[in-house]
N, C-alpha and C positions, 0 to 999 in steps of 0.2 A: 849416214846421218840424214835425217829428213829435214825438210823445210819447215814443217809444222807437225805436231803430234796431237792425236785425239785427246790425250791427257791434259792438254792446255785449255781445252774448252769444256764448259759445263755439260753434264749429261742432260739431255732433253727429256721432259716428261711426256712428250709425244714421240712415239717410236718412229714414225715417218720422218720427223725432223732430225732425230738422232741418226738414222740411216743415211739421210741426205748429207749431213755434215761429215760423217765418216767417209762416204764415197768421195766427197769433194776434197777432203784432206788427202786421200789416196791419189786422186788425180793430180793435185798440186805437187805432191812428192814425186810422182811419175814424171811430170813436166820438168821439175828441177833436175832429176837424174838424166833425162834425155837431153836437156839443154846443156848440161855439163859434158856429156859424151860428145855432143855436137861441137861444142867449143874446143874441146881437146883434140878430137879425132877428125873433125870436119865431115862426119858421117851422120846418118840417121835423121836427116832433115825431114823426110816424108813422115816418119813415125812421130817426130816432135810436132809437126804441123797438125797431124791427125789428133794428137792428144790435146793440143791447144784448142782445136775446134770442138773437141768433146767437152773440154772445160767451159768454153763459152756457152755452149748449148746447156750444159748442166747448171750453170749459174742462172741463166734465164728461167729454166724450169723450176729451179730451187726457189727463186724469189716469187715467181708466179704462184707456185703452190702455197707458200706461206701467206701470200696476200689473199689468196682464195679462202684459206682457212680463217684468216683474221676477219674477212668480210662475212663469212658464213656465221661466225660466232660473235659478231659485233664487237671486236676488240677495240677498246676505247682509245688506244694510242696508235690506231691504224695509220693515220696520216704521217705521224713522226716516223714510224717503222718503214712505211713505203718510201718516204723521202730519203731515208738512209739507203735503201735499195736503189732508188733512182740515181742518187749521186754516185754510188759505186758503179752502176751500169754505165753511166756517162763517162767515168774515168776509164773503164774497161773498153768501151767503144772507141774512145779517143786513142787509146794505145793500139787497138786493132787497126784503126785508120793510119796511124803513124807507121806501123809495121808494114802494111800493104803499100802505102805510098812510097816508103823508102826501100821497100823490099829488103828489110833488115829484121830478122827474127828477134834480135835482141831488144827491139822496141817493146815487144809484148812479153818476152821472158823476164826482162827487168821489172816490168810492172807486176807480173805474177809473183816474182820473188819478193816484192815489197808488200804483198797483200796479207801475209800471216798476222801482222800486228793488227790490221783492221779487222780481220776475221775473228781473232781471239776477243778483241774488245766488243765487237758487234754480237757475237754469240753469247758471251758471258753477261753483257749488260742489257741487251735488247732481246735476243732470241730466247734466252732462258726464262725471263718473266713472261714473255709471250706464250711460250710452250706451257708454262704453269697455268696460265689463264685458260688456254685452249683445252688442256687436259681436264680441268675442272668442268668446263662447259660440256665437253664430250661425255664425261661421266654422268652428267645430268640428263642426257638424252635417253 
């Protein structure tokens, strides 16, 4: 069973955004699986940490790319969309600091396991309209 499924989120009209979301969903599900194995067997910590670090890097690149596209095509709701990203990154960074300070991997895995609800809501209500706008602008080029 996965943490989140691609079918839960709207399909993006911009292929790069679609691919990014699919990759992120896979990474989240990999983290959930590795975290479960680690909790039960007390093994695989290095692999779990590597996957979490991959996720953190992925999220930062994901948001930066969307923001770059929104700026390039003068997306009218850029500030609102960027604020949503900034708030998520603030929560993510806070969880990372808690994890490192307490040397307790569950501080970050618990956060990650709570993110699907935010992701589904953000993708469906914020990213989908953004992608539609960007796709129309890209077609005009």
